[in-house]
N, C-alpha and C positions, 0 to 999 in steps of 0.2 A: 485560337484567334487568328484573324487574317491581317492584323496590323493596321486597322483603321486609325485615322488621325483624329484625336479629340483636342479641342481648344478649351482649356480651363481658364475662366476669367474670375479672378478672386484676389482681393487686396490683402487678405491675411496670408502673409508669405509662408508661415509654418503650415497652415492648412493646405494651401495650394501645392506646396512641395510634397506634403504627405500624400495628397490625392494623386499627384503625378507619379510618385514612386509605386503606389499601389496599382494604378492603371497600367503602368509599364510592366509590372510584375505579372499581371494577368494577360498581357499580350498586346496592348494598344500602344500606339505612338502618341505622345502628348506634347502640346505646346502650352506655355503659360503666358497670361497677360494680367497685369495688375489692376486694370480698369477698362471701361468700354473703349476709350480712345486708343489705348494700346492694343486692344483686341482688333479694332478696325485696321490698324497698321499691319497686324499679322494677316488679316484677311486680304490685304492687297497683294500678298506674296504667295499665299497658299490657301486653298479651300479645305477646311476640315470636314470630316464626315459627320461630326456632331459638335455642338457648342454647349458647354455646361457653365453657367454663370451665376454669380451672386447678384443681389439687387443693389444693396447699399455699398457704393464705391465712390472714391473721389473722381473729379474731372468729368466722368460720364458714367451714370449709373446703369444698372442692368436693363431697366425699362427703355432708356434712351438707346442703348445698344441694340436691343431687340427690335425697336421701331426702325432703326436704321437698316438692320439686316433684312427685315421684311420688306423694306422699300426698294431694295436693290435686286433686280431680276436674277442676277448671277448668284445671289446668296439666299434668296427667300425660300428655297426648298430644303436648306440645311436644318436638320432637327435641332431645336433649341430647348434646353432644359434649365429651369431655375433651381438652384440648390441654395436654400436660404433659410434663415430663421424667421423671416417675415411671413407669418402664417395667418394673418387676419383675412377674413373673407373678402373685404374690399380690395386688398392687395392682390389676392389670388385672381379676383375678377379683372383687375387691371391687366395682369399678365396674360390671362386668357383672351382678353379683348384685343391685345396686341399680337396675338398669334403664337404664344408659347405652346410647345408640344406637351410639356409636363411640368409639374411643380412639386419638387421634393423638399420637405421642410426638415431643418435640423432639430434634434439629432437624427441622423439617418444611419442605417446600417449598410455595410459594404454590399451585402447580397441584394438588398433592395435597389441600390443604385445600379449595380451590375445588371440586374434583371431589366430595369428600365432602359439602360443603354442598349442591351441586346435587342429588346423588342423594337425600339425606335430605329436602330440600324437595319434590322431585318425588314421592317415596314418600308423604309426608304429604298432598299434594294428591290423589294417586290414591286414597288411603284415604278422605279426606273426600268426594271425589266419589262413590265407591261407596256410602258410608253415606248420602249425600244421595239418591242414586237409590233406594236401598232404602227410605228414609223416604217418598219420593214414592209408591213402589209400595204400601207398606203403607197409606198414607193413602188412596190411590185404591181399594185393595181394600176398606177399611172403608166408603168411600162406595158402592161398587158393591154390597157386601153389604147396606147399609142400604136400597138400592133393591130388591134381590132379596128382602129380608125381607117386603116387601108380599105376596109369594107364598110361602106356607109350603112349597110343593112344590119350590121351587128353592133351598132352603137348602144352602149349600156349592157351588152351581153354579159360582161365579166361580173358586174355588180349583181345582176339578177341571178345568174347561175350560182354565184357565191352565196347569195341569200337563200335560195332554194335548197342548196346542199346543206347549209348549216341548219335550216329548219328540219330537214330529214334527220340529220345526225342528232339533234336535240330530241326529236320525237323518239329516236331509238335509245335515248337516255345514255348517250356516250358521255364520257367524262370530258372535262374542259380541254385536256391535252389532245384528245382525239378530235374534238370539234375544231380546235385550232388547226390540226393537220388537214381536216376536210376543207376548211376555209382557205388555207394556203394552196392546196391542190386545185381548188376551184378557180382561184385567181389566176393560176399559171397554166390551166389545162390546155390552152391553145397557143402557148408561147412559141411552139415550133412553127407556127404559121409565118413567122418572120422570114423563114427560108423559102416560102412558097411564092411564086411569081404573082404580082398583083393582077395580071390579066386573068389568072385562074380564080383568085379570091373574089374579084368583082365581076366575073362573067355573068351576064343577065339571063343566061339560059343554062340548061343542064350541061354538066361536064362530059366531055368525051371520055372513053375508057382510059386513054393516055393521061388526060388531065386528072381524072379521078385517082389514077395510080400515083400521080405526083402529090395530090392533096393528101392521100393516105399515109404519106411519109411524116406528116407533122407530129404525130404522137411520139415517135421514136426520136425525131430531131429534138423535140422539146425536152424529153427525158435526158438525152445526151448533153444538152446545153447546161443543165444544172447538176450533173453527176459529181462534179468536183467542189460543190458548195455545201458544206456540212449542214447548215441551217435549213437548206431546201430539200435535203434527201428524202424526208418523209413524204414529200409531194410527188415523187417519181411514179409510184404505182398509179395514181390518179391520172397523171399526165400521159403515161404510156398506154394505159389500158382502158380509158374511158369510152373508146369506140368498140370494145369487145361486146359480144352479145351473149346472153344467157344460153342460147341454143348452139353456140360455137361458130356462128356464121359472121362474126365480126372481124376486126383487124386491130393490131398488126400480127397477132400470133394465133388467132382462132381459139382462144381460151373459151371454156364453157363453164356453166354452173358456178359452184363456189370455188372453182379454180381461178376465177377472176377475183382480184383483191376487193375486199368489201368496200373500201372507199371509192374505188372505181365503179362499182355497181351503183352506188349512190349517185355519183357524178353523172352516169349515163342517163338517169332519169331526169335529173335537174337540167342537164344540157339539152336534152330533146324537148322537154317541156317548154323551155324558153325558145328553142328554134321554131317549134310549130305554132307558138302564140305570137310570133313576130313576122311581119310582112317581109317576104323575100322575093327576089326577081322571078322565081319559078313557082311560088305558091303564095296565096293570101293567108293571113294569119287565121288560125282556128280560134274560136272562143275558148276561154279557160275551161268551161265544162266539156267542150268537144275534145280538148287536149287530154283532159283527165280520162275520158272514156277511151280515147285512143291508147293511152298508156296502160289502162286496165286490160284492154284487148291484147296488148303485147306481153302481158305477164306470162312467163314461162318460155317466151320466144325471144324477144329482145331484152327483157328485163327480169330480174330476180322477183318472183311472185311475192315473197315476204316483204321486200323493200317497197314494192308497188303498194301494198296495203298500208305500210307506214306512210308513204308519200300521200296517199289519199286522206289519211287521218290528218296529216299536217296541213294539207290543202284546205280541208274543211274547217280547221281551226284558225288558220292564219292567212290564207291566200284568197279563198273564195269570197270573202267579204271585202 
């Protein structure tokens, strides 16, 4: 066990102490409260990982406690279980209507209760982790957009490239972890442009050889920027190598074929598709159909032919309409 804190709300002192001793034996930390009012006092000083409560108690019963917990934003995500002898259907419906997570009736077995506790705690952790990941991605997207905002012609580029990259990854039947990595890399692919002078980023004509040389530094700069952030490490290959070409004529290292990381080969197609379908100072946007034809023509040259086929399937299913 990882020592999660459980608040047990029960007016039967013998039962509550027995429950505390057993839960502590299997590895949890436990606080006791004799009724709902006492439980709320406990909640003012510490947030438990789960609440287990009886229903019939003096001063404030379990229903009133649950209603109060669910009304407070800082408490309403805590899993709440009823452990009670009140098993009539009407009473179960009242608890469910107030937002109880589970309803265990007496007599109950230790293994039954332990299973419910473990399931609810795992579910809460999974939800919290997903929310944290989403918050990270939203924050990184805002940062990437702030960088892209220096160039008026790339507004919305981050979201579009991320969306196209994820569609390709899903069409390739990648698992959720790989899709998350692709999304993360797509969000951050141009983060290195923060070090490129604005006069180059916003130049309304083609870049000089010197300016192009400066612009081509951004993949390595971006990869270097995040190399010490463990959460972002999986995105480095996409950031560093999304301008490599299948024929070896790309940059920064001139990688070719399957020597280019898979996620970067996906990114290259998504990035170019958005670039050529967006108006830029030096070219008018192609139509979606023209862009797909261009990408197909570049199969084996700029792009991995197998991924081009996947992209076309994804485009026909999700983008062309």
